[in-house]
C-alpha positions in Angstrom: 94.9 89.3 131.0 94.7 87.8 127.4 95.7 84.0 127.1 99.1 83.8 125.4 100.1 81.2 122.8 103.4 79.3 122.9 104.6 81.9 120.6 104.1 84.9 123.2 101.6 85.9 121.4 97.7 86.5 122.3 95.0 84.4 121.2 93.8 87.3 119.5 97.0 87.7 117.6 97.3 84.6 116.7 94.0 84.5 115.1 94.3 87.5 113.4 97.6 86.3 111.5 96.0 82.7 110.4 93.0 84.3 109.1 95.2 87.2 107.3 97.4 84.1 106.5 94.4 82.0 105.0 93.0 85.4 103.0 96.6 85.1 100.9 96.6 81.4 100.3 92.8 81.8 99.2 93.7 84.5 97.1 91.2 88.0 95.8 87.8 87.6 95.7 88.0 84.0 97.6 84.6 83.2 100.1 86.3 82.0 103.5 84.8 79.0 105.3 81.9 79.5 107.7 82.4 81.1 111.0 81.8 77.7 112.5 84.7 76.3 111.0 87.0 79.1 111.5 86.3 79.4 115.4 86.7 75.4 114.8 89.8 75.5 113.1 91.3 77.8 115.0 90.2 76.9 118.5 88.8 79.6 119.2 85.2 81.6 120.4 83.1 83.8 118.3 83.9 87.1 119.9 88.0 87.1 119.6 87.4 85.6 116.0 84.7 88.4 115.1 87.5 91.3 116.5 90.1 89.5 114.1 88.1 89.6 110.9 86.8 93.3 112.3 90.5 94.4 112.5 91.3 92.5 108.7 88.5 94.4 107.5 89.6 97.7 108.6 93.1 96.5 107.0 91.1 96.0 103.5 92.2 92.2 104.1 88.2 90.6 104.4 85.3 91.7 103.3 82.2 90.4 105.4 78.9 90.5 104.0 75.9 90.2 106.5 74.2 87.2 105.8 76.5 86.1 103.3 80.0 85.3 104.4 83.2 86.7 104.9 85.4 87.3 101.6 89.4 88.0 100.6 89.1 91.7 99.2 89.4 91.8 95.7 92.4 94.5 96.3 94.6 92.1 98.4 97.9 92.3 97.6 100.8 91.7 100.8 103.5 93.9 101.3 107.2 92.6 101.8 109.7 94.8 102.7 113.4 94.9 102.1 115.1 96.9 105.2 118.8 97.7 103.9 121.7 97.8 106.4 124.4 101.2 105.8 126.4 98.5 106.7 125.9 96.2 103.2 127.7 98.8 100.9 130.5 99.4 103.9 132.5 97.1 101.4 131.8 99.2 98.1 129.5 98.4 95.5 129.1 94.3 94.7 127.4 93.2 91.3 125.5 90.7 94.3 123.1 93.6 95.2 122.0 94.9 91.4 121.3 91.1 90.5 119.7 90.1 94.3 117.6 93.4 93.9 116.4 92.0 90.4 115.6 88.9 91.5 113.3 90.2 94.3 111.5 92.4 92.4 111.1 89.7 89.7 109.8 87.1 92.4 107.6 89.5 94.3 105.7 90.4 91.0 105.3 86.7 90.1 103.7 86.2 93.8 101.5 89.2 93.1 103.5 90.9 96.0 103.7 94.8 96.6 108.0 95.2 96.7 109.1 98.1 98.9 112.9 99.0 99.4 114.1 101.1 102.1 117.5 101.9 103.1 117.7 102.1 107.1 119.7 105.0 108.4 121.4 102.6 111.2 121.7 98.9 111.1 121.5 99.2 114.8 118.7 101.3 115.6 115.5 101.2 113.9 112.3 102.0 115.6 113.8 106.2 116.0 115.4 106.0 112.3 112.6 105.1 109.9 110.3 106.8 108.4 107.3 107.8 110.7 104.9 105.9 108.5 107.2 102.9 107.8 107.9 102.5 111.5 104.2 103.1 112.0 103.1 100.2 109.4 105.6 98.2 111.1 104.1 98.7 114.4 100.4 97.8 113.6 101.3 94.9 110.9 99.9 96.3 108.2 103.5 95.0 106.4 103.3 91.6 105.9 106.8 90.5 106.3 110.7 92.1 106.1 113.4 90.8 104.4 116.4 92.7 106.4 119.3 92.7 104.7 122.7 93.0 106.7 120.7 94.4 110.0 122.3 94.0 113.2 121.1 92.6 116.4 119.5 95.6 118.0 117.8 96.3 114.6 116.2 92.5 114.4 115.3 92.6 117.9 112.9 95.7 117.5 111.0 94.5 114.8 110.8 91.0 116.7 109.1 93.3 119.1 107.1 94.4 116.6 105.8 90.9 115.7 106.5 91.5 112.4 107.9 87.8 110.1 111.7 88.7 109.6 113.8 87.0 107.2 117.7 88.1 108.0 120.0 87.9 105.1 123.6 88.1 106.4 122.4 89.2 109.9 121.4 87.2 112.9 117.9 86.3 114.0 115.8 87.1 117.3 112.8 85.4 118.3 110.6 82.9 117.0 109.3 84.9 114.0 112.4 85.3 112.7 115.1 83.3 110.0 118.4 84.2 109.6 120.1 82.9 106.0 123.4 83.0 105.1 126.5 81.3 102.6 127.8 78.1 103.7 131.3 79.3 103.8 133.2 76.5 104.8 131.4 74.7 102.6 132.8 77.0 99.9 136.2 76.8 101.1 136.5 73.1 100.9 135.3 73.1 97.0 137.9 76.0 96.4 140.6 73.9 98.2 139.8 70.6 96.7 139.2 71.8 93.3 142.9 74.1 93.5 144.3 70.6 95.2 143.1 68.7 92.1 144.8 71.1 90.0 148.3 70.3 91.5 148.3 72.8 93.9 150.3 72.0 97.3 151.2 75.5 98.2 147.8 77.0 98.8 147.1 80.7 100.2 143.3 82.0 101.1 143.1 85.5 100.6 140.5 87.6 102.6 139.1 91.1 102.8 138.5 93.0 105.5 136.0 95.7 106.4 136.9 99.3 105.9 137.8 101.8 109.0 138.7 98.6 111.2 142.2 98.9 112.7 144.6 95.8 112.8 144.2 95.8 116.3 140.1 95.5 116.1 140.0 93.0 113.5 142.8 90.6 115.0 140.0 90.7 118.5 137.6 89.1 116.5 139.5 86.6 114.4 138.1 85.2 111.3 135.8 82.2 112.2 136.6 80.7 108.7 140.2 80.6 109.3 140.2 77.1 110.9 137.8 75.9 108.0 140.8 76.7 105.4 142.9 74.5 107.2 140.7 72.1 107.8 140.1 71.6 104.4 143.9 71.7 103.5 143.8 68.3 106.0 141.3 66.7 103.7 143.2 67.0 100.7 146.2 65.4 102.8 148.2 68.5 102.7 149.8 69.9 106.1 148.7 73.1 107.3 151.7 74.5 107.4 151.5 74.4 103.4 149.3 77.1 103.6 148.4 80.6 104.4 145.6 82.8 105.8 146.2 86.2 104.2 144.6 89.2 105.5 145.3 92.8 104.0 145.9 94.6 107.3 148.2 91.9 108.0 151.2 94.6 106.8 149.7 97.1 108.7 151.0 98.8 112.0 148.5 97.8 115.2 146.1 101.0 115.3 146.6 101.7 111.7 143.3 101.3 110.0 142.3 99.9 106.9 141.0 102.4 103.9 141.3 100.7 101.0 137.9 99.2 98.9 137.9 95.7 98.4 139.0 95.5 94.9 141.8 98.0 96.3 142.9 95.3 98.6 142.9 92.6 96.5 145.1 94.7 94.2 147.7 95.5 96.8 148.2 91.5 98.6 148.9 90.2 94.8 151.5 92.8 94.0 153.5 92.4 97.2 153.1 88.9 97.4 154.1 88.4 93.3 156.6 90.9 93.3 158.9 88.6 95.9 161.2 86.0 94.7 159.2 83.4 92.5 160.1 80.7 95.0 157.6 82.4 97.2 154.7 82.6 95.3 151.9 80.4 96.3 151.1 78.2 93.4 147.1 77.8 94.3 145.1 81.2 95.4 141.6 81.3 96.7 140.0 84.6 96.7 136.9 84.8 99.3 135.0 88.0 97.6 134.5 88.3 94.0 134.7 92.2 93.7 138.4 91.4 96.1 138.9 88.9 93.5 139.0 91.2 90.6 141.6 93.5 92.4 143.7 90.4 92.1 143.3 89.7 88.9 144.0 92.8 87.8 147.3 93.4 89.9 148.5 90.1 88.4 147.8 91.4 85.1 149.9 94.3 85.5 153.1 92.0 86.9 152.4 89.4 84.0 151.8 86.3 86.0 149.5 84.4 83.7 146.9 82.3 85.8 146.5 78.8 85.3 150.4 79.0 84.2 152.1 80.4 86.9 149.3 80.6 89.8 146.0 78.7 90.0 143.1 81.1 90.9 140.0 80.0 92.8 136.9 82.5 93.6 133.7 83.1 95.1 131.2 84.1 92.6 127.7 84.7 92.0 125.9 82.8 89.2 125.0 85.7 86.9 127.5 88.2 87.7 129.4 90.1 84.8 132.4 90.7 86.8 135.1 88.3 86.0 134.0 89.1 81.8 137.4 88.2 80.3 139.0 86.1 82.8 136.1 83.3 83.1 138.0 80.4 81.3 141.4 80.2 83.6 139.5 80.3 86.7 137.6 78.0 89.2 134.4 79.1 90.4 132.9 78.4 93.4 129.8 80.4 93.3 126.1 80.8 95.0 122.6 81.4 92.8 121.2 84.5 93.4 117.8 83.2 92.0 117.5 80.4 94.4 118.8 82.7 97.0 115.9 84.7 96.4 113.8 81.5 96.2 114.5 80.2 99.7 114.3 83.6 101.5 110.8 83.8 100.2 109.7 80.2 101.4 111.4 81.0 104.3 109.1 83.9 104.6 105.9 82.1 103.8 106.9 79.4 106.1 107.0 82.7 108.8 103.6 83.7 107.7 101.7 81.0 108.4 99.6 80.3 111.8 101.7 77.9 113.2 104.9 78.1 111.7 108.1 75.7 112.4 111.7 76.5 112.8 112.8 76.2 109.0 115.1 72.8 110.2 112.4 71.6 112.1 115.0 72.3 115.2 113.1 75.1 117.7 116.6 76.1 118.5 117.8 76.5 115.1 116.3 79.2 113.0 119.2 79.1 110.2 119.4 78.4 106.9 122.5 78.3 105.1 123.0 78.5 101.4 124.9 76.0 99.6 127.9 77.0 96.7 128.0 75.2 93.7 131.2 74.9 91.8 130.4 76.1 87.8 131.2 73.5 85.1 
């Protein structure tokens, strides 16, 4: 039976991964340390080292020159694969996707990586739904790492079974070679409520979008985990909990009625309903939980003749280089995420996972989550 390491890999797999990582650190045409130095560095015997080098040579990662030494292949360029779930677009097309894709491509080009983008047929099951050639390359470790966008637990578990380094963006993690990266939404809510309070708001509401295709009953079975963050943020500003309201589009639906409107349409409809009522019932501050959702809110307010900054203060989630709020920027409060920063965090996390002695991103063996901090736009 093959010797197992603490991460559940065989010694051969660990040595092979370490040599591959070293190749990318050294760069094309670079010379490896001597065989004696490598066996000492990786704590292995000559047979295991030779087998790992043979495997890497077959994949054109290294070149062994008899009597001379081991060299990194001159054509070395590792492949990073983006796997995107169909669920990522269930909320409609967001400008965030365009910005993320552009920034990721540029980052890969700067790092000399091959960038591949694949849309999966199912966010749950991967092995049987990927193109056969891609599934084979993943099984045979021909892809250096995967960045998963919105993948669900079963799909991530399949990648873990292939021992593929995985950065899961907006999804869970599974196994020691994966990391989950997500927005620090509680912090975003706290910053938005704080800014609205500074503007004098005392009757705030948080308006949140919900996934289309779900019924009101299904949504209520899984209460929004960030609702408590909103009411805690009110208390932090010295405001009573009953001074605020957490409002969803589905609040006015029958239990079995499904959500059929896009986020933009949901925002438009909530704003139309609330601000068509008596003025004394209007909130003085609204936090929109998603940029395309807030865009719908602004369209409704414009139609109703409601002036942002005079009749109501608006804070919203935003992305740093998005153009979705052109023409509305001045009276709004933006709690935004920097797409370029997100891409750097993703690639840094993947780089750490590719190291032979990869440690959890926060130094805690039980913590494989990285929170992306928001920023208030000046």
